[in-house]
N, C-alpha and C positions, 0 to 999 in steps of 0.2 A: 368573230364568233363562228365556230365550226357548224357546218350543216349537220342535221340529224340524219344519220344513215338509216336508223330504224326509229320509228316513233309509234307508240300506242296511245290512243285516246279513248278512255272509257271502255276498253275492251272487256266484254263479258261473254262467257260461254256457259249455257245451261243445257244439260242433258236431260234425260228423263227424271222427272221430279222437280222440286222447287229449289234445291240447293245448287248454286252455281259452282262450276269447277274453276272458273275465272270470274272475278267479281269487280268490274269497274277499274281495271288496271290502266294507269297512266305511266308511261316510261319513255325516256329518250336515250338513245345510244348515238353518240357523236361519231363522226368519221374517225377511224383509227382507235376508237375506245373499246375496251374489253370489259363488258358488264356480265357478271355472274348472277344467275337466278339460283339462290340457295334456299333449301327447305326440305322438310321431310317428304316421304312418299305420299302422293295424293294431294299435294298442295297446289297443283296447277302449273308447275314449271314447264313440263313437256307440252301441255295443251297450248300454252302461249307460243312455244316454238312452232308448233304445227299450224297455228293460226297465222303467224307471220309468214311461214313458208307457203301458205295457201292450201295445205293438206286438209284443213278444216275451216269452216266459215264461222266467224264470230256471231253470236246471237245479237249482240249490240256493240257499238263502238266502231272504230276505224283503225286501220294499219297504214302507215306511211313509210315509203322507202325513198330516200333522197328528197324528202319533203313533198312527195307526190303520193296521193291516195292509190292504193293497189287492191282494195277489196274486190274490185270487179275483174282483176287479172287472174288468169290461171297460173298454176305453179311455174310452168316453164318461163313465162314472160316476166316473172318477178325477179329473175336473176339473183337468186340467193342460193347459197351452197349449204346443205345440211349434212352433218356427219353424225351417225347414230352410234350407240354403244356396240351394236353388232357391226362387224366390218363389212358384211354384205358384198364381198368380192365374188366375181364369177370364177368358179374353180377351174373351168376348162380354158380360160383365157390367161395369157401371160400378164405380167405386171404392166407392160406397155399397153397392151390391149385393154386392160381394165381402166387405166388412166384415160385412154383415148375414147372410151365408150360414150361419154356425154357428147363429144364432138362428132362422133360418127352418126349420131341421131339427127344432126342438123342437115338441112338440105344441101346436097352437093359439096361435101367437105373436100378440101384439097389436101392430098396426102402430105405435101411439103409443109403446109401450115399446121396440120395435125401433129406431125412428127416433131416440129419445132416447139409447139406448145406442150407436148407431152414431156419432152426433154427439159424444158424450162420448169415445169411443175415438179418433175422428179428431182431436179437439182435443188429446188427450194426446200424439199422435205428430206433430202439425203438418201434417195433410193435410186439414183441414176445408174448405179452399178448392179441393180437387180432387175432391170427391165425385161430380161429374157426368162426369168423364173416364173413359176406358177405359185399361186397363194399357198399351196400345201408345203412349199419349200421355204416359207418365211416364218419368222418368229411372230409373236403377237404384236410386239412393238413395230416391226416392219410392216405388218398388215395394216396397222392403224396409220402409218405414214403413207402407205399407198392409198388408203381411203381418203386421207387429207389431200393428196395430190389429185385424185379424181375430182374432189370437190372444187379445187381452185382452178382446174384447167380451163373452165369456162369464164374465168375472171369475174367472179360474182361481185355484186354490190354490197353484200353482207354475208357474214358467216353465222350459222346456227349450229351449235354443237350440243348434242344430247348425251351427256355422260360418256364421252368418247374413250375414257381411260378405265372404265369399270371392268373391262375384260382383259386388261393388260396386267402382267405381273407387277407386283409392288416395286420390285427393284428397278423397273423400267419407267415407272410413272413419273418420278422426279425429273428425269431427263426429258420425257415427252412434254411435261408441263411447260418447261422452259422453251422447248422447240415450238409449241403451239403459239405461245405468246409472241415469240420472235417472228414467227411466220405472219401472224395477223398484223403486227406492227410494220413489217416489211411491205406488206400489201396495202396497208393503210385503210383497211375496211373495218366497219363497225361489226362487233362480235357479241352475240348473246350465247352464253355458255351455261348449260344446266348441270347442276350437281347437287348431291346431298353431302358431299365430302367437304368438311370445313377447311382441310389443308389445301385442297385445290382452290377453293374460293379465296382464302387469305393470301395465297402465294401468287395467284394469277391475275386477280381482278384489279382494274382501275377503280371500279365501284361494285358493290354487292347489293342486290335486292333480296332481302330476307323475306320469304313468303310463308304464309300460313292460310289455309282454307281459301285459296284463290285470291288473296289480297297481299299487297306488299306492306309488311309491317314496318320496315325501315329501309331506306336507300342511302348509302354513303360509302366512303372509302373503307377499306379493311380496318384501318385504325379507328375510325369513328364507330363502326359496327361493334368492335370489340371493347373499346374503352368507354364508349358513351351510348349504351343501349337506351333507346327511348321507350321501349316496351318490354314487359316482363318476358314475353316469349323470346325476344331477341337475346336477352341476357341468359335465358335458360338454354337456348338451342346452340348458341355460339360459345365456344370455349372448350378446351381440353386440358385438364379434366373439367367436367361440367361445373357450372357455378352452383355453389351450395345455396339452396333456397330454404329459408326458415321463416316460420310464422312469428310475428312479434306484435306486441301492443305498445302504443306510445303513451307515455305518462309524463306529466310536467309537475315540477315543484318550483313554482315561481321564486326567483331569487336564489335558487339552489342548483337545480339541474333539470335537464330533459333526458328521458330514459327510453331506450328501446328494450322492452322486457321480453326476453326470449323464453320465459317460463321458469327455468331454474337459474339462469344467469341473465345478465343485462349488459348493454352497452350504454354508457352515460356520457353526456356532454355537460360540462360545468356551465352555469348561467353566464359566466363571463365570456364564453365562446359565442360569437354572433350567430352561429348555426343552431344553437340551442333554442333560440326564440322561433326560428323557422320550423324546427322539428316540433316544438311545443304547440304550434298551431294545429297539429293533428292529434291533440289530446284525446285519449281513449280509442283512437282508430286502430283497427286490426290491419296490419300491412304485411308485405313480404320483404324480407331482407335478403339481398343477394351478395354473396361473398365469394369473390374469385381468390385463388391462391395468393395472388400478388398483394391482396389487401391484408394478409396475415403474416405474422412472423413469430417464430418461437423465441420466448424471452425467459428470464430467470423466474423461478417460482414465486418470488416475493414481489413481482411487479404489480403495481396497482392498476385498476381499470383494465384488466385483461380477462380473458376467458380461460377456463380450465377444462381439461377433458382427458379421456383415455385413448391411447393409440390403438385403433382397431384394424388398421391395414397399412402396409408399407409397400410402395411400388417403386422399384428401381428402374430408372430410365437412362442409365449411363452417366451423363453429366449432372444429373439431378435426381432427387427422390421426392415422390409425392406421398405425404403422410396424411392418412385419414384419421380425424380425431372426433370422437363422440363427445359432444358438449352437452348432451341431454336436451337439446332443443326439439322442436316439432317440425318435421318436414312439411313444406307447402304441398297441398293437395294437387294432384295432376290437373284437376279441373280448373284450378286457379293459375298454375304455371302455364297451362295451355299446351303442354307437351303430350297431347292425346295421340294415341295410335290411330291409323287410318280407320281401322275397324275396332269397335269396342270389344273387350275380352268376352263379353257375354255372347257375342255372335258365334264364336267358336264353340262355346259350351252348348248353345242351342243346336248347333249343327250336329255335334256328335251325340246329342241326347235323343235324336230321332231314331226310331227303330229301323233296322235294316235286316229284314228276315232273310234267312237262307244263307247267311255268311257266318262261318265259324270264327270265333275270336273277336267278334265285333264288340261284345260287352266288355271284354278286357281292354280293347283299344279305347272304347268310350271312357272307361273309368280312368285309364292312364292319362288321356288328354285332358279330362276334366280336372285332374290333380295338377296339371301344368298351368292351368288358368288361374290367376289370382282371384280370390274371393274376399269380399269385405267381411269384417267382423260381424258376428251375429248380433252383438250388442256393442254400442259405442263405448270407447274408453272414457274413464272419468275426466272431468275438466281439470285443467292445471291447478295445482294447489295454490293456496293464498301466497302472494308474493310480498316482499318487503314494502311494496308501494301501496298496499291496502286495497287491492281489488282483484277480481278473478278474471284473468284473460281467458276467453273461450276460443280454443283453437280447433282446427279441423284436421286431425291426423289422417294420413293417407296410407292405408296398409299396402297399397300397390307400389308405393314409391321405393321403399327400401325394406329389408328385413326388419321386423320390429325391434330386434335386439340392438340394432345400430342406432336407433333413435335419430336425433338430428345431428348430422356430421358435417364437418368442414374439412376442406382439403388445404394443406399447407405445403408450399414448395420449399425444399431444402436444397440449396446449391452445394455440391460437393467441392472440397473435401470436408465440409462442416460435419460435426457429429450427427448421426442419424438416430432418432429415437427407436426403441424396440417395441414390439407388440406388447400391450399391457402396461406400458409406461404411462404415468400421468404427467402431462406437460401443460405449460402455460403459453397462451397465444395472445399477442397484442393485435389490436385491430386498428388499421389506418382508416379513419372515418371518411377521409376524402375519396377513398376507393370503394366505399360501400354503396351498393345500389338499393334504393328503396322504391317500392311500387305499391300503389293502392289496390283495392280489391278488383278494380276493372283492368288492372295490368298496366296502368299509366305510371310513368316515372314521377316520383316525388323528389324534387331537387332541394338540396340544402345550400345551394349557391347563394351568396350574399349579393344582392343587386349593387352594381357599381354606380357611384355618383358621377353624373356627367358634368 
């Protein structure tokens, strides 16, 4: 069993007010393991990094490095290397001097040792031919490599990387992603990597911790996070294009079928399917149905037990096409999907609504910004019409999720050279029930798995 290079036990951080920025986080990063903290802005990712580094003190809980508590140790004694999204290189120093800087701050550094360590670190990140240059003479990717070399020159116990590629050109990011993973594996150190970029998380991580509001919603391998989300937020946040989230009501017809009523259409399971009884146990419940593009495929118009809709958008991605189909469903409200913005839309409206005397054009600016902020309908839309199943599902439309004209849409992936539907076409889409995600109103996964007999 590998030692934990980094361990967090009940780590909590509360700033002014009662809402914690980090809320009771437990996490282990083994030696040589690459763990990514993935989540939206304001979810507590960077705060965790700063607590591990010693730049901030936890309100509660403990941090361990190499299985030893370090809460009492200052930053320098923790022997961790932190790389920020800003390169933070000294412009008046050469590359070699920038890399050597952490060593020069130690008592009585020996020049021979410093030079050897600098050359070693520079070779590891591939900048050993740039040692005489100044930062202004480097590209963005080269600067980030120098920042990495400066971080590793002290031979840290752990790496902490805070969105290090956000200021690098997109063309260089793929190369640097591979180099960072290779470097950490070569050094054999535990790594915590913060990002909101799903591509970085899915391609770099051994495990991903998906965060929301200071808590870890799910921890697992990239494959587990994508294909088996345990919480609605994880399904909603992870995936490109985003998972289609529709409101549905469950209805059962004993001996006949179990139904997911989407309002205008339905997904049904015949009673002979063992999953029907599992779904029927949630009779009359209002749930969220998550549909990734892989769960759908375009079929012939006469196919039974399929969904029908109008093509409202076609996005060409080179080797494939994403087709957005309006099936007339009801999008899940943001409050239910939990994909809230860090600040509610009302905060901006209130800010620009305040008077600012003495400035020309403020009224026009205030009016323009107010129009940009989504506003709820003055009156709620009518409930869904009566369905073939004899009851009225009460849904909660969300005017902020999509333009009302699109209604409830699903995304379908079409691999080329297959025929691509055109805007306005009516198409039929079959649903692979095994790949459908169901969540209750609290955001917990509802599974249709049949228990295996032992």
